[in-house]
N, C-alpha and C positions, 0 to 999 in steps of 0.2 A: 504494500500500500504506500501511497505518498506520505511523506512526513507530516504534511499539513493535516491529513486525515487522522493520523495517529495522535497528533497533538489535540485534535478536537475530541477524540475518544477519552483522553485523560481529563480534558476540561469538563466534559460531561460527567465523568466519575466524581470529580471534585464538587460539582454542582449537587450531585446526589448526596454526597457526604455532608455538605453544608445544610441541605434541607433536613437531614436527619431522619428520625423514625426507625422503627425496628425493621431489620436487625442492624442497620448501619450504626446505631448508637453504641454497638458493641465493638466497633472498629477502633483500633488504637494507633496503627501506623500503616503507611503506604510507601512502598519503595518501588523504584523503577530500575530495571537492569537490562542487559542484552543490547541488541542493535540500536534501539531507539535511544537508550541512555548514552550510547557511545557517539551518537550524532548521525546515524545512517540516514541518507536521503529517502530510501525506500525500504524500511524494515519489513520483514515478512509478517511480523505482528508486534504487539507491545507486551513485553514481559513485565508483569507486576506481581509483587508479593504483598499480601495484606496480613498483618497481625491483628487478631481480634480475640475478645473474651467470649465466653459462653454463658448462657443463662438457662433456666429450666425449660423455657419454650424452645430454644435452639437445640438443646439436648434431646427434647422429646421429638422434634422434627427430624433430627439426625437418626434416631432409632427407628422412627416410623418409615423414613425413606429407605433405610437398609432393609427393613422387613418387606417392602414392596418393590425392591429392586431398582429404586431411584437413586439419583445422585444425592448423597447425604449432605453435601454442602450447597445444594441447589438454592436455598433461600438466600444465603449470603451472596452467592455469585450473581443471582438475578438482580439483587438489590444494588450491587456494585456496577454491573455492566448494563443493566436494562436489557434491551433486545439487540444491542450492538454486538457485532462480531469483530474480531481483530485483536482483542485483549486476551492474552494467555495468563490466567490468574493462578497463582499458587497461594494457598491459605496456610498461615502459620508455619512457614518454611524458612523464615529469615535465618535462624540459627544454623540450619542445615546448609543453606547456600553460603553463608559466611565461612563455615568450616571447609567448604569446597573451594574457597578462594574466589568467589564471584563478587565483583564490586557492585554494591547496592547504593543507589542514589535516593536519599530520603526525599519524598515528595510532600508528605503530610504527617503530622503527629497530633494526636488528640489533645485539645486544650489550647492550641495556638490558633491565632486568627487565620482564616482561610486565605487571606491575602498573602501570607507567607508561603503557602503552598503554590499559589499562582505565580509568585515571583520565582520560586525554584523551577517551576515548569518553564517559565520564560527564559531562564538561564540555561536550559538544556538546548543549546543551539546546534545547528546542523554542522556536520563535518563531511565534506565531499570525499575525504579519504577513508572514512570510517568503514563503509561497506557493511555487510551483514555480519553479525557476530558468528564466529565458528561454533558449530554444534559440537559439544564434547560428549564423551561416553557413547560414541556411535560405533556400532558393529554392523556387519553386513545385513543382519536381519532387520535392522532399524531403517534401512535405506528408504527414503521417501516418506517415512511414517514418524520420524522422531519428534515432530512438533506435537503429536498426539500422545506421546509417551512421557509422563512426568519425569522431570530431571532425576529425582531420587530413584525412580524405577530404572531409568537408563544406567545410572551409576551401579546399582546393585546387580542388575542382570549382566552388564558388561564384566563386572568383577567375577561373577559366577562362571561365565564363559572362560574368563582368563584362568581360573583355577581348575577348569575342566569338570566342574561340578554338574554343568548342564550343557546341552547343545540347544540352539535356538534357530528355527527357520521361520520364514514368513509365509503366511497362507492367505489366499483370498477365498472366502467361503461362498458357496452358492446358496440359492434360496430353497434347497430341498427341505421338506418337512420330515422329521423323524417318524418312524413307524412303530417303535416300541411303546407299549401302553404306559410304562412309567414315564417316558419322555413326554408323551402327549399330555399326561396328567400334570406334569410339572409346568408345562407351558401355560396352564390356566392361572398361574400367578399373575400374569399380565393381560392387559386388554389386547384384542386382536391387532390394534394399530400401534402398539407400543414398540419403539425401537429395540427395547430390551428383549421383548418376545421374539422379534425377528432375529436378533443376534443369538439368543439362546437356542432357537430352533435350528439355525444353521450349524451351530457348534455341536449340538446333539446329533444331528444327522451325520456330521463328520465323524463323530465318535462311533456311530453305528457302522459306517463304512470301514472303520479300522477294526471292527470285530470286538469292540469293548464289551465287557460284562456290564450291562446298564445298571445292574444292582449296585455296582461299585463306583458309579459316577456321582460326583458332587457338582451341583450346579449353583453358582452364585451363593455359596455358603450353606447350601442345604443338600442332604442326600436325596437322590431320586427315589430311593427306597421308602422315604417318608418319615421313618422313625429313627432317631439317633441310637436308641437303645438296642435296636435289632438290626440296624444296617451293617453290612460287612465293611471291612476296612476300605477306604477309598483307594482307587487305583488311577482314576482319570478325573482331573479337576477342570472346571470351566469357570472363568471369570469374565465379567462384562464391564468394560470401561474403567478398569483399574480401581474400582471402588473398595477393594480390599488389599491394595498393594502394600499397605503398612504391615500386613501379616504374611506377605508372600513367602518369605524365607521359612516361616513356620508351616505354611500350607504345603510347600514343596517337600517337606520332610515326610509327608504321609503318602504322596502319590508317585507314580512312575511318569505320568505325562500330565501336562497342563496346557489348555488352550485359553488364551486371553484375547477376547474380541476387543480390539483397541478402541474403536469408535462406533458404538452401536448407532445406526441411523435407520430411518424409515425406508430410504430408497437408494442411498449411495452404496458403493461397493463395501462389503464387510471384510476388512483386513484384520488378521489375527496373527499372534505369535504362537508357535507350537514349541513348547519347552519340554524337553525330555531330560529327566534326571539320570545322569550317567555315573555319578559318584556321590552317594548320599553323605559320605563322611567329609566331603569337601564343601558341603553347603555351609553358609554362615550360621552362627548360632542365632536363633530367633530373639 
């Protein structure tokens, strides 16, 4: 996108923060990093990290969203971005990014006048020599998809490949529906038009084609078998949109294969990563 467009997206976000209301009143800090912060004339997107607190309502929505296969951070993201595209939000990741050596530019901090944030934004001037920031933690399987894979995930998975704990390949799933009764029942968790249902259906159909024991498949945090107390140990795991990436190292301890649908959509191609555990002892400690 053009830099002017990126600046307008950030201006609109500051306007929303200034207007306040729930859940924006929980936001504490906003930082900009990546290509835009470096002055690129045509950044691919605007990388933003937001630090925020939680309250009972946000916690309840988080749990409810996880239960129904939705983005648990959806409320905060929608409040910050509105319907705009082009901002890549990372929530509560400042400490991680700083440990990874990523320069962060403070844009706004709770309690200060919004004029200070607007002045900082104006100071982020263009640099024709900046270009786009180089993507790090990139392996072959991420090619063309890294913008939809959270930075912490890229780092962790690249490290696992480096230690030969896993192998990772890229998949494009088709729209085939699974035939197994357990898979069909599991899909009733979502409405027929849900992007998550479409992604889950495609991943389950792929598992069927690989001859997986569907009793031993876990989908989006739940066993297809239905009951945790009687379900067999999981062998094949399916994740949708990285909503459980914080527990990925723990989840991989229990399975042989994992399919992560990177970006569930209603109509666009469904890209996924196929992760095969090759050395369980080399996996990082959860």
